[in-house]
Backbone as JSON Lines, residues from 0, in Angstrom:
{"i":0,"aa":"X","n":[-123.9,-37.86,-68.25],"ca":[-123.96,-37.36,-69.51],"c":[-122.95,-38.09,-70.4]}
{"i":1,"aa":"X","n":[-123.3,-38.49,-71.61],"ca":[-122.4,-39.03,-72.5],"c":[-121.64,-38.03,-73.21]}
{"i":2,"aa":"X","n":[-120.28,-38.21,-73.22],"ca":[-119.45,-37.34,-74.05],"c":[-118.54,-38.07,-74.9]}
{"i":3,"aa":"X","n":[-118.14,-37.48,-76.08],"ca":[-117.4,-38.17,-77.04],"c":[-115.87,-38.21,-76.52]}
{"i":4,"aa":"X","n":[-115.21,-39.42,-76.69],"ca":[-113.81,-39.56,-76.41],"c":[-113.0,-38.53,-77.13]}
{"i":5,"aa":"X","n":[-111.91,-37.97,-76.52],"ca":[-110.91,-37.2,-77.18],"c":[-109.59,-37.6,-76.57]}
{"i":6,"aa":"X","n":[-108.52,-37.32,-77.25],"ca":[-107.15,-37.69,-76.79],"c":[-106.86,-37.37,-75.44]}
{"i":7,"aa":"X","n":[-107.36,-36.13,-74.89],"ca":[-107.03,-35.69,-73.57],"c":[-107.59,-36.65,-72.45]}
{"i":8,"aa":"X","n":[-108.56,-37.55,-72.9],"ca":[-109.07,-38.55,-71.91],"c":[-108.46,-39.9,-72.03]}
{"i":9,"aa":"X","n":[-107.44,-40.02,-72.74],"ca":[-106.74,-41.3,-73.11],"c":[-106.47,-42.12,-71.84]}
{"i":10,"aa":"X","n":[-105.83,-41.55,-70.83],"ca":[-105.44,-42.29,-69.64],"c":[-106.73,-42.78,-68.92]}
{"i":11,"aa":"X","n":[-107.75,-41.96,-68.76],"ca":[-108.87,-42.31,-68.09],"c":[-109.63,-43.48,-68.87]}
{"i":12,"aa":"X","n":[-109.72,-43.23,-70.21],"ca":[-110.44,-44.28,-71.07],"c":[-109.62,-45.65,-70.93]}
{"i":13,"aa":"X","n":[-108.34,-45.57,-70.93],"ca":[-107.46,-46.81,-70.84],"c":[-107.77,-47.37,-69.52]}
{"i":14,"aa":"X","n":[-107.82,-46.69,-68.6],"ca":[-108.12,-47.21,-67.12],"c":[-109.49,-47.92,-67.0]}
{"i":15,"aa":"X","n":[-110.42,-47.33,-67.57],"ca":[-111.78,-47.8,-67.66],"c":[-111.86,-49.11,-68.44]}
{"i":16,"aa":"X","n":[-111.27,-49.03,-69.64],"ca":[-111.32,-50.27,-70.54],"c":[-110.5,-51.39,-70.11]}
{"i":17,"aa":"X","n":[-109.49,-51.05,-69.22],"ca":[-108.69,-52.24,-68.55],"c":[-109.56,-53.18,-67.61]}
{"i":18,"aa":"X","n":[-110.75,-52.64,-67.22],"ca":[-111.59,-53.51,-66.4],"c":[-112.24,-54.69,-67.17]}
{"i":19,"aa":"X","n":[-112.26,-54.43,-68.51],"ca":[-112.88,-55.56,-69.28],"c":[-111.8,-56.62,-69.36]}
{"i":20,"aa":"X","n":[-112.29,-57.89,-69.17],"ca":[-111.26,-59.02,-69.2],"c":[-110.44,-59.16,-70.37]}
{"i":21,"aa":"X","n":[-110.94,-58.96,-71.62],"ca":[-110.17,-59.06,-72.85],"c":[-109.3,-57.89,-73.16]}
{"i":22,"aa":"X","n":[-109.28,-56.81,-72.22],"ca":[-108.46,-55.73,-72.39],"c":[-107.35,-55.61,-71.35]}
{"i":23,"aa":"X","n":[-107.11,-56.68,-70.6],"ca":[-106.1,-56.6,-69.51],"c":[-104.71,-56.47,-70.02]}
{"i":24,"aa":"X","n":[-104.41,-57.06,-71.19],"ca":[-103.07,-56.9,-71.75],"c":[-102.84,-55.52,-72.29]}
{"i":25,"aa":"X","n":[-101.73,-54.89,-71.84],"ca":[-101.41,-53.54,-72.14],"c":[-101.33,-53.21,-73.73]}
{"i":26,"aa":"X","n":[-100.67,-54.2,-74.32],"ca":[-100.52,-54.0,-75.81],"c":[-101.92,-54.12,-76.47]}
{"i":27,"aa":"X","n":[-102.73,-54.96,-76.07],"ca":[-104.16,-55.01,-76.63],"c":[-104.85,-53.82,-76.37]}
{"i":28,"aa":"X","n":[-104.71,-53.3,-75.07],"ca":[-105.44,-52.03,-74.63],"c":[-105.08,-50.87,-75.44]}
{"i":29,"aa":"X","n":[-103.68,-50.77,-75.71],"ca":[-103.15,-49.58,-76.5],"c":[-103.67,-49.65,-77.88]}
{"i":30,"aa":"X","n":[-103.71,-50.9,-78.48],"ca":[-104.24,-51.07,-79.85],"c":[-105.82,-50.71,-79.93]}
{"i":31,"aa":"X","n":[-106.49,-51.08,-78.83],"ca":[-107.89,-50.69,-78.84],"c":[-108.09,-49.17,-78.78]}
{"i":32,"aa":"X","n":[-107.42,-48.53,-77.97],"ca":[-107.51,-47.09,-77.98],"c":[-107.03,-46.38,-79.16]}
{"i":33,"aa":"X","n":[-105.99,-46.91,-79.89],"ca":[-105.55,-46.33,-81.13],"c":[-106.6,-46.48,-82.21]}
{"i":34,"aa":"X","n":[-107.24,-47.79,-82.14],"ca":[-108.34,-48.02,-83.14],"c":[-109.51,-46.93,-82.92]}
{"i":35,"aa":"X","n":[-109.87,-46.67,-81.64],"ca":[-110.87,-45.64,-81.42],"c":[-110.47,-44.3,-81.95]}
{"i":36,"aa":"X","n":[-109.14,-44.07,-81.82],"ca":[-108.67,-42.71,-82.2],"c":[-108.57,-42.52,-83.78]}
{"i":37,"aa":"X","n":[-108.36,-43.64,-84.51],"ca":[-108.01,-43.56,-85.97],"c":[-109.12,-44.08,-86.81]}
{"i":38,"aa":"X","n":[-109.88,-44.99,-86.36],"ca":[-110.94,-45.62,-87.22],"c":[-112.3,-44.9,-86.97]}
{"i":39,"aa":"X","n":[-112.76,-44.23,-88.01],"ca":[-113.98,-43.45,-87.89],"c":[-115.21,-44.3,-87.62]}
{"i":40,"aa":"X","n":[-115.19,-45.6,-87.87],"ca":[-116.33,-46.54,-87.47],"c":[-116.36,-46.88,-86.06]}
{"i":41,"aa":"X","n":[-115.23,-46.69,-85.31],"ca":[-115.25,-47.01,-83.96],"c":[-115.34,-45.7,-83.21]}
{"i":42,"aa":"X","n":[-116.38,-45.72,-82.35],"ca":[-116.72,-44.46,-81.57],"c":[-116.72,-44.84,-80.0]}
{"i":43,"aa":"X","n":[-115.99,-44.1,-79.31],"ca":[-115.89,-44.27,-77.88],"c":[-116.4,-43.09,-77.15]}
{"i":44,"aa":"X","n":[-117.35,-43.47,-76.25],"ca":[-118.08,-42.44,-75.45],"c":[-117.78,-42.67,-73.96]}
{"i":45,"aa":"X","n":[-117.67,-41.59,-73.22],"ca":[-117.39,-41.62,-71.85],"c":[-118.62,-41.12,-71.14]}
{"i":46,"aa":"X","n":[-118.89,-41.68,-69.85],"ca":[-120.05,-41.24,-69.07],"c":[-119.48,-40.32,-68.0]}
{"i":47,"aa":"X","n":[-119.92,-39.05,-67.94],"ca":[-119.5,-38.11,-66.96],"c":[-120.58,-37.62,-66.12]}
{"i":48,"aa":"X","n":[-120.42,-37.67,-64.78],"ca":[-121.36,-37.06,-63.82],"c":[-120.42,-35.86,-63.29]}
{"i":49,"aa":"X","n":[-119.98,-36.11,-62.07],"ca":[-118.91,-35.05,-61.58],"c":[-117.63,-35.51,-62.12]}
{"i":50,"aa":"X","n":[-117.32,-36.78,-62.16],"ca":[-116.18,-37.34,-62.71],"c":[-116.56,-38.35,-63.95]}
{"i":51,"aa":"X","n":[-115.52,-38.73,-64.62],"ca":[-115.83,-39.76,-65.73],"c":[-115.85,-41.11,-64.99]}
{"i":52,"aa":"X","n":[-117.03,-41.81,-65.1],"ca":[-117.31,-43.06,-64.38],"c":[-117.36,-44.29,-65.25]}
{"i":53,"aa":"X","n":[-117.59,-44.09,-66.57],"ca":[-117.79,-45.24,-67.43],"c":[-117.33,-45.03,-68.89]}
{"i":54,"aa":"X","n":[-117.4,-46.05,-69.66],"ca":[-117.05,-45.96,-71.07],"c":[-117.84,-46.93,-71.82]}
{"i":55,"aa":"X","n":[-118.24,-46.51,-73.04],"ca":[-118.93,-47.43,-73.88],"c":[-118.39,-47.28,-75.34]}
{"i":56,"aa":"X","n":[-118.05,-48.3,-75.95],"ca":[-117.46,-48.24,-77.31],"c":[-118.37,-48.97,-78.36]}
{"i":57,"aa":"X","n":[-118.51,-48.33,-79.53],"ca":[-119.5,-48.85,-80.51],"c":[-118.66,-48.88,-81.75]}
{"i":58,"aa":"X","n":[-118.95,-49.95,-82.62],"ca":[-118.46,-50.02,-84.02],"c":[-119.71,-49.96,-84.88]}
{"i":59,"aa":"X","n":[-119.57,-48.99,-85.72],"ca":[-120.64,-48.67,-86.67],"c":[-120.44,-49.44,-88.03]}
{"i":60,"aa":"X","n":[-121.39,-50.11,-88.38],"ca":[-121.42,-50.88,-89.62],"c":[-122.55,-50.28,-90.6]}
{"i":61,"aa":"X","n":[-122.08,-49.34,-91.4],"ca":[-123.15,-48.53,-92.13],"c":[-123.89,-49.49,-93.19]}
{"i":62,"aa":"X","n":[-123.08,-50.49,-93.6],"ca":[-123.7,-51.43,-94.67],"c":[-124.9,-52.17,-94.03]}
{"i":63,"aa":"X","n":[-124.76,-52.6,-92.79],"ca":[-125.85,-53.41,-92.11],"c":[-126.74,-52.45,-91.19]}
{"i":64,"aa":"X","n":[-126.4,-51.15,-91.32],"ca":[-127.03,-50.13,-90.47],"c":[-127.07,-50.51,-88.98]}
{"i":65,"aa":"X","n":[-126.02,-50.97,-88.52],"ca":[-125.94,-51.33,-87.06],"c":[-124.82,-50.6,-86.43]}
{"i":66,"aa":"X","n":[-125.03,-50.32,-85.1],"ca":[-124.03,-49.8,-84.24],"c":[-123.89,-50.85,-83.11]}
{"i":67,"aa":"X","n":[-122.77,-51.6,-83.04],"ca":[-122.54,-52.76,-82.29],"c":[-121.82,-52.27,-81.03]}
{"i":68,"aa":"X","n":[-122.36,-52.45,-79.83],"ca":[-121.65,-52.07,-78.67],"c":[-120.6,-53.19,-78.33]}
{"i":69,"aa":"X","n":[-119.36,-52.81,-78.45],"ca":[-118.29,-53.72,-78.2],"c":[-117.5,-53.59,-76.9]}
{"i":70,"aa":"X","n":[-117.63,-52.59,-76.26],"ca":[-117.08,-52.25,-74.95],"c":[-117.98,-51.59,-74.1]}
{"i":71,"aa":"X","n":[-118.18,-51.95,-72.84],"ca":[-118.86,-51.24,-71.92],"c":[-118.29,-51.53,-70.56]}
{"i":72,"aa":"X","n":[-117.96,-50.43,-69.79],"ca":[-117.34,-50.66,-68.55],"c":[-117.67,-49.48,-67.69]}
{"i":73,"aa":"X","n":[-117.63,-49.76,-66.34],"ca":[-117.98,-48.7,-65.26],"c":[-116.96,-48.89,-64.24]}
{"i":74,"aa":"X","n":[-116.52,-47.79,-63.69],"ca":[-115.6,-47.82,-62.52],"c":[-116.25,-48.71,-61.4]}
{"i":75,"aa":"X","n":[-115.43,-49.72,-60.93],"ca":[-115.87,-50.66,-59.99],"c":[-116.52,-50.03,-58.79]}
{"i":76,"aa":"X","n":[-116.05,-48.82,-58.28],"ca":[-116.66,-48.19,-57.13],"c":[-118.01,-47.56,-57.4]}
{"i":77,"aa":"X","n":[-118.49,-47.61,-58.67],"ca":[-119.69,-46.9,-59.0],"c":[-120.59,-47.93,-59.86]}
{"i":78,"aa":"X","n":[-120.29,-49.25,-59.58],"ca":[-121.19,-50.23,-60.26],"c":[-122.4,-50.5,-59.57]}
{"i":79,"aa":"X","n":[-123.38,-51.07,-60.2],"ca":[-124.69,-51.43,-59.59],"c":[-125.54,-50.04,-59.23]}
{"i":80,"aa":"X","n":[-125.22,-49.05,-59.91],"ca":[-125.89,-47.76,-59.67],"c":[-126.69,-47.31,-60.87]}
{"i":81,"aa":"X","n":[-126.75,-48.22,-61.93],"ca":[-127.47,-47.9,-63.17],"c":[-126.69,-47.14,-64.16]}
{"i":82,"aa":"X","n":[-125.37,-46.94,-64.0],"ca":[-124.6,-46.06,-64.91],"c":[-124.47,-46.79,-66.29]}
{"i":83,"aa":"X","n":[-124.25,-48.16,-66.25],"ca":[-124.12,-48.95,-67.56],"c":[-125.4,-48.81,-68.25]}
{"i":84,"aa":"X","n":[-126.49,-48.94,-67.66],"ca":[-127.81,-48.93,-68.27],"c":[-128.02,-47.48,-68.91]}
{"i":85,"aa":"X","n":[-127.6,-46.4,-68.08],"ca":[-127.77,-45.1,-68.64],"c":[-126.94,-44.93,-69.94]}
{"i":86,"aa":"X","n":[-125.71,-45.48,-69.94],"ca":[-124.88,-45.4,-71.14],"c":[-125.49,-45.98,-72.33]}
{"i":87,"aa":"X","n":[-126.01,-47.13,-72.08],"ca":[-126.67,-47.98,-73.25],"c":[-127.89,-47.12,-73.69]}
{"i":88,"aa":"X","n":[-128.69,-46.55,-72.85],"ca":[-129.88,-45.73,-73.25],"c":[-129.32,-44.51,-73.99]}
{"i":89,"aa":"X","n":[-128.25,-43.83,-73.54],"ca":[-127.72,-42.62,-74.19],"c":[-127.21,-42.93,-75.59]}
{"i":90,"aa":"X","n":[-126.55,-44.15,-75.74],"ca":[-126.1,-44.55,-77.09],"c":[-127.25,-44.81,-78.03]}
{"i":91,"aa":"X","n":[-128.35,-45.47,-77.44],"ca":[-129.52,-45.63,-78.17],"c":[-130.21,-44.4,-78.66]}
{"i":92,"aa":"X","n":[-130.17,-43.45,-77.81],"ca":[-130.79,-42.14,-78.13],"c":[-130.0,-41.37,-79.16]}
{"i":93,"aa":"X","n":[-128.64,-41.54,-79.08],"ca":[-127.78,-40.8,-79.93],"c":[-127.68,-41.38,-81.38]}
{"i":94,"aa":"X","n":[-127.48,-42.84,-81.35],"ca":[-127.27,-43.56,-82.64],"c":[-128.52,-44.34,-83.09]}
{"i":95,"aa":"X","n":[-129.51,-44.54,-82.28],"ca":[-130.58,-45.39,-82.6],"c":[-131.51,-44.87,-83.73]}
{"i":96,"aa":"X","n":[-131.47,-43.58,-84.02],"ca":[-132.34,-43.14,-85.11],"c":[-131.77,-43.49,-86.44]}
{"i":97,"aa":"X","n":[-130.48,-43.72,-86.54],"ca":[-129.76,-44.05,-87.77],"c":[-129.46,-45.45,-87.91]}
{"i":98,"aa":"X","n":[-129.13,-46.1,-86.67],"ca":[-128.63,-47.36,-86.71],"c":[-129.43,-48.31,-85.76]}
{"i":99,"aa":"X","n":[-129.41,-49.64,-85.97],"ca":[-129.9,-50.48,-85.0],"c":[-128.77,-50.8,-83.97]}
{"i":100,"aa":"X","n":[-129.0,-50.41,-82.73],"ca":[-128.03,-50.65,-81.69],"c":[-128.04,-52.1,-81.18]}
{"i":101,"aa":"X","n":[-126.93,-52.74,-81.14],"ca":[-126.95,-54.18,-80.62],"c":[-125.65,-54.39,-79.91]}
{"i":102,"aa":"X","n":[-125.63,-55.64,-79.34],"ca":[-124.42,-56.08,-78.64],"c":[-123.56,-57.0,-79.53]}
{"i":103,"aa":"X","n":[-122.37,-57.35,-79.0],"ca":[-121.59,-58.4,-79.55],"c":[-121.52,-59.52,-78.49]}
{"i":104,"aa":"X","n":[-120.68,-60.61,-78.72],"ca":[-120.68,-61.64,-77.73],"c":[-120.09,-61.22,-76.34]}
{"i":105,"aa":"X","n":[-119.22,-60.17,-76.39],"ca":[-118.67,-59.73,-75.15],"c":[-119.58,-58.93,-74.26]}
{"i":106,"aa":"X","n":[-120.49,-58.26,-74.9],"ca":[-121.33,-57.27,-74.24],"c":[-122.8,-57.83,-74.19]}
{"i":107,"aa":"X","n":[-123.06,-59.0,-74.74],"ca":[-124.42,-59.35,-74.85],"c":[-125.16,-59.64,-73.56]}
{"i":108,"aa":"X","n":[-124.42,-60.23,-72.59],"ca":[-125.07,-60.59,-71.26],"c":[-125.35,-59.31,-70.51]}
{"i":109,"aa":"X","n":[-124.48,-58.34,-70.55],"ca":[-124.87,-57.09,-69.9],"c":[-125.98,-56.23,-70.57]}
{"i":110,"aa":"X","n":[-126.05,-56.25,-71.82],"ca":[-127.04,-55.64,-72.57],"c":[-128.49,-56.32,-72.23]}
{"i":111,"aa":"X","n":[-128.48,-57.66,-72.26],"ca":[-129.59,-58.39,-71.89],"c":[-129.99,-58.07,-70.43]}
{"i":112,"aa":"X","n":[-129.13,-58.03,-69.5],"ca":[-129.38,-57.61,-68.1],"c":[-130.07,-56.26,-68.07]}
{"i":113,"aa":"X","n":[-129.55,-55.31,-68.83],"ca":[-130.12,-53.88,-68.84],"c":[-131.56,-54.1,-69.33]}
{"i":114,"aa":"X","n":[-131.75,-54.79,-70.46],"ca":[-133.09,-54.96,-71.01],"c":[-134.07,-55.6,-69.97]}
{"i":115,"aa":"X","n":[-133.61,-56.61,-69.24],"ca":[-134.46,-57.29,-68.29],"c":[-134.83,-56.33,-67.17]}
{"i":116,"aa":"X","n":[-133.95,-55.5,-66.72],"ca":[-134.2,-54.53,-65.56],"c":[-135.12,-53.47,-66.08]}
{"i":117,"aa":"X","n":[-135.19,-53.26,-67.4],"ca":[-136.04,-52.19,-67.84],"c":[-137.54,-52.6,-67.94]}
{"i":118,"aa":"X","n":[-137.72,-53.93,-67.92],"ca":[-139.05,-54.4,-68.14],"c":[-139.77,-54.55,-66.75]}
């Protein structure tokens, strides 16, 4: 189930985002979390089953009517179980009626992989 990020999930979200190569630096990671907390165009969602297993971050561009998936990560012990694909589908269901959901250069390969598996 996709849930909206809130401050009480900060440590979990930081841990998940740190699995992304460009978020390894602690200062960069803290900046990213602060951006999700303060910028209304940046929306971070967490994937919860029994525990929180993944995170997906979207930047909304209302002018271009796009929601760009800029972060997507799954706990390594739960990878290859379809969780990432479920997160992408859930974001599409939640934001896809108002925005065109797409990837950026960092998430493009994963999103294409999800699309290929769906076919």
